[in-house]
C-alpha positions in Angstrom: -74.0 -69.0 5.0 -71.2 -68.1 7.3 -67.9 -69.7 6.7 -64.8 -69.6 8.7 -63.2 -67.0 6.4 -66.1 -64.5 5.9 -68.9 -64.8 8.3 -67.5 -66.0 11.5 -67.6 -63.0 13.9 -65.0 -64.7 16.1 -62.4 -64.4 13.3 -62.9 -60.7 12.0 -59.1 -60.1 11.8 -58.7 -62.5 9.0 -60.4 -60.1 6.7 -57.7 -57.5 7.1 -54.7 -57.6 4.9 -51.6 -58.9 6.4 -48.8 -56.3 6.7 -45.4 -57.8 5.7 -43.0 -57.7 8.6 -39.8 -55.7 8.1 -36.7 -57.9 7.9 -34.0 -57.0 10.4 -31.2 -57.6 7.9 -32.6 -55.0 5.5 -32.6 -52.3 8.1 -29.0 -53.0 9.0 -28.0 -52.8 5.4 -29.6 -49.4 5.1 -28.0 -48.2 8.3 -24.6 -49.4 7.1 -25.1 -47.6 3.8 -25.9 -44.3 5.4 -22.9 -44.2 7.8 -20.3 -43.5 5.1 -22.5 -40.8 3.6 -22.9 -39.1 7.0 -19.2 -39.3 7.6 -18.4 -37.8 4.2 -20.9 -35.0 4.8 -19.5 -34.2 8.2 -15.9 -34.2 6.8 -17.0 -31.9 4.0 -18.7 -29.5 6.5 -15.6 -29.3 8.8 -13.4 -28.8 5.7 -15.6 -26.0 4.5 -15.8 -24.3 7.9 -12.1 -24.5 8.4 -11.5 -22.8 5.1 -14.0 -20.1 5.9 -12.6 -19.6 9.4 -9.1 -19.2 8.0 -10.0 -16.1 6.1 -8.9 -12.8 7.6 -9.7 -9.4 6.4 -7.5 -6.4 5.8 -8.9 -4.8 8.9 -7.7 -7.6 11.2 -4.5 -7.4 13.2 -2.3 -10.4 14.3 0.2 -11.0 17.1 3.4 -12.8 16.5 4.3 -15.1 19.4 7.8 -16.0 20.4 9.0 -19.2 18.8 9.0 -22.5 20.8 12.7 -23.5 20.3 13.5 -27.1 21.2 16.8 -27.3 19.4 18.8 -26.2 22.4 20.5 -23.5 20.2 19.7 -20.1 21.8 20.4 -18.3 18.5 16.9 -19.2 17.4 15.1 -17.8 20.4 14.6 -14.2 19.2 16.0 -14.4 15.7 13.1 -16.4 14.1 10.4 -14.1 15.5 12.3 -11.1 14.0 12.7 -12.8 10.7 9.0 -13.7 10.6 8.0 -10.2 11.4 10.1 -8.9 8.5 8.4 -11.3 6.1 4.9 -10.7 7.3 5.2 -6.9 7.5 5.8 -6.8 3.7 2.1 -7.8 3.2 -0.3 -5.0 2.4 -3.1 -7.3 3.7 -1.8 -8.3 7.1 -1.4 -5.9 10.0 1.1 -6.9 12.7 0.8 -5.5 16.2 4.0 -3.5 16.8 6.7 -4.4 19.3 6.0 -1.1 21.1 2.3 -1.8 21.4 3.0 -5.3 22.7 5.3 -4.0 25.4 2.8 -1.3 26.4 0.1 -3.9 26.7 2.3 -6.2 28.7 2.8 -3.4 31.2 -1.0 -3.0 31.4 -1.1 -6.8 32.2 1.4 -6.2 35.0 3.9 -8.2 33.1 7.6 -7.4 32.5 8.1 -5.9 29.0 10.7 -8.7 28.4 8.1 -11.4 29.1 8.0 -14.1 26.4 4.9 -13.8 24.3 3.6 -17.4 24.2 0.8 -19.5 25.6 -1.8 -17.8 27.7 0.2 -14.5 27.6 0.0 -14.4 23.8 -3.7 -15.1 23.8 -4.5 -12.5 26.4 -2.4 -10.0 24.7 -4.1 -10.8 21.4 -7.5 -10.2 23.0 -6.4 -6.9 24.7 -5.2 -5.5 21.4 -8.4 -6.6 19.7 -6.5 -8.7 17.3 -7.9 -11.6 15.3 -5.2 -14.2 15.6 -1.9 -15.3 17.1 0.9 -16.7 14.8 2.7 -19.4 16.8 6.1 -20.6 15.6 8.1 -23.7 16.4 11.5 -25.1 15.5 12.8 -28.5 16.3 16.0 -30.4 15.5 15.9 -33.5 13.4 19.5 -34.8 13.2 21.4 -32.1 11.3 18.2 -30.8 9.8 15.5 -28.6 11.3 11.7 -28.6 11.1 9.8 -25.3 11.3 6.1 -24.9 12.0 3.8 -21.9 11.7 0.3 -21.9 13.1 -2.4 -19.2 13.0 -4.9 -19.5 15.9 -8.0 -17.6 16.6 -7.2 -15.9 19.9 -10.8 -15.8 21.1 -12.0 -19.3 20.3 -8.7 -21.1 20.3 -9.5 -22.7 16.9 -6.7 -23.3 14.5 -7.1 -21.2 11.4 -4.3 -22.7 9.3 -0.8 -24.0 9.6 2.3 -24.5 7.5 5.5 -26.5 7.9 8.9 -26.4 6.3 12.2 -28.3 6.6 15.7 -26.8 6.6 18.6 -29.0 5.5 21.1 -27.1 7.7 21.3 -24.2 10.1 22.4 -21.9 7.2 19.1 -22.5 5.3 16.7 -22.0 8.2 15.9 -18.4 7.2 15.1 -19.5 3.7 12.8 -22.2 4.9 11.1 -19.8 7.2 10.6 -17.5 4.2 8.9 -20.2 2.3 6.6 -21.2 5.2 5.6 -17.6 5.8 4.7 -17.0 2.2 2.5 -20.0 2.1 0.9 -19.0 5.3 0.0 -15.6 3.9 -1.8 -17.2 1.0 -3.8 -19.5 3.3 -4.9 -16.4 5.4 -6.7 -15.0 2.3 -4.0 -12.8 0.9 -4.0 -13.0 -2.9 -1.3 -14.9 -4.7 -0.4 -11.8 -6.8 0.2 -9.8 -3.6 2.3 -12.6 -2.0 4.4 -12.8 -5.1 4.9 -9.0 -5.4 5.7 -8.4 -1.8 7.9 -11.3 -1.0 11.5 -10.1 -0.5 13.5 -12.8 1.2 14.7 -12.0 4.7 18.3 -12.6 3.7 18.0 -9.8 1.1 16.0 -7.5 3.3 18.2 -7.9 6.4 21.0 -10.4 6.5 21.8 -14.1 6.1 23.6 -14.1 9.5 21.5 -15.5 12.4 24.0 -14.0 14.8 23.5 -10.5 13.3 19.8 -10.8 13.4 19.9 -12.0 17.0 22.1 -9.0 18.0 19.7 -6.6 16.3 16.7 -8.3 18.1 18.4 -7.9 21.5 19.2 -4.3 20.8 15.6 -3.6 19.8 14.2 -5.3 22.9 16.6 -3.3 25.1 15.7 0.0 23.4 11.9 -0.5 23.3 11.4 -2.6 26.4 13.8 -0.8 28.9 14.0 2.5 27.1 17.8 2.3 27.5 19.3 3.8 24.4 22.9 3.5 25.6 22.6 -0.2 26.5 21.2 -1.0 23.1 24.1 0.5 21.1 26.5 -2.4 21.6 23.9 -4.8 20.2 23.4 -2.7 17.1 27.1 -2.2 16.6 27.6 -6.0 16.8 24.7 -6.5 14.3 26.4 -4.2 11.9 29.8 -5.8 12.3 28.3 -9.2 11.7 27.0 -8.2 8.3 23.6 -6.6 9.0 21.9 -4.5 6.3 20.4 -1.5 8.2 17.5 -0.6 5.9 15.2 2.0 7.6 11.6 1.1 7.1 9.7 3.5 4.8 6.4 3.4 2.9 6.3 2.6 -0.8 2.9 2.5 -2.5 1.3 2.2 0.9 3.4 -0.8 2.0 6.3 -0.7 4.3 9.5 -1.7 2.6 11.1 -4.7 4.5 14.2 -4.1 6.5 15.5 -3.2 10.0 15.6 0.2 11.6 18.7 1.1 13.4 18.6 4.3 15.5 21.0 6.9 14.0 22.7 4.2 12.0 24.8 5.3 9.0 24.6 3.3 5.8 27.2 0.5 5.9 29.7 1.0 3.2 31.9 -1.8 1.7 35.1 -2.7 3.5 38.1 -0.6 2.7 41.7 -1.2 3.4 43.2 1.4 5.8 46.6 1.1 4.1 47.2 4.1 1.8 46.9 3.3 -1.9 45.2 0.0 -1.4 41.5 -0.6 -2.1 39.5 -3.5 -0.8 38.5 -6.2 -3.2 36.0 -7.9 -0.9 32.4 -6.6 -1.1 31.4 -7.8 2.3 30.2 -5.2 4.8 32.5 -4.7 7.7 33.4 -2.0 10.3 35.1 1.0 8.8 38.5 2.1 10.1 
């Protein structure tokens, strides 16, 4: 009663069900379909982590590095760092490492107090002051225009937290463009929009619109704090005042430092007056008094 299908012991495997073989083309289609999904998930993950990592707390401190100036114009070397400090110091959220603390730390690093704070020096200084991030700035020429960049970098991991870019149509509008970039950067670093809007006095109103005046003030401050040479700093401060600087001493208002520049023993600058008897000045610009 055996037949070839059921009773032949030499052909037992024919009783088993045949398993259909997988088609190679179908596996490739599944693989191709999952690649975009995996890429999308990876991009979403890195976007989420970058936003989380960009968040600072009100207990964190930051170091402002010297600007990388590729314009060839030396007026930007120290001026933009000072202008950025004035803008960021308005924030009740961000805490900036002071110039005095930076120079003390540079001495501990066996560095000259006048050493430019950038690159590895900035990162080591940031770590020594137990700060959270370094704010790096750049300015480059683009014909008659200028491109400014701000970048917040985690000084321990080297990861970029966030960045901002702005363009200036001319040299005279560089400070305004820097103001705009700094305001946007504050928002990206987790400061509330309401706080940014409330404490956002433009640098030109808080100090001056003159790059030369701001540069002279910066040089005077570096001479005073870095070399402890009060006498040598006075000519710089006098030049700053003569070039239209507004010497507003820093104070605290509602727990926030009011923006401005501190000049040692500087008297308020009064409007220009004519030294001729009986003649009053009609121009409101600030100049040296007679």
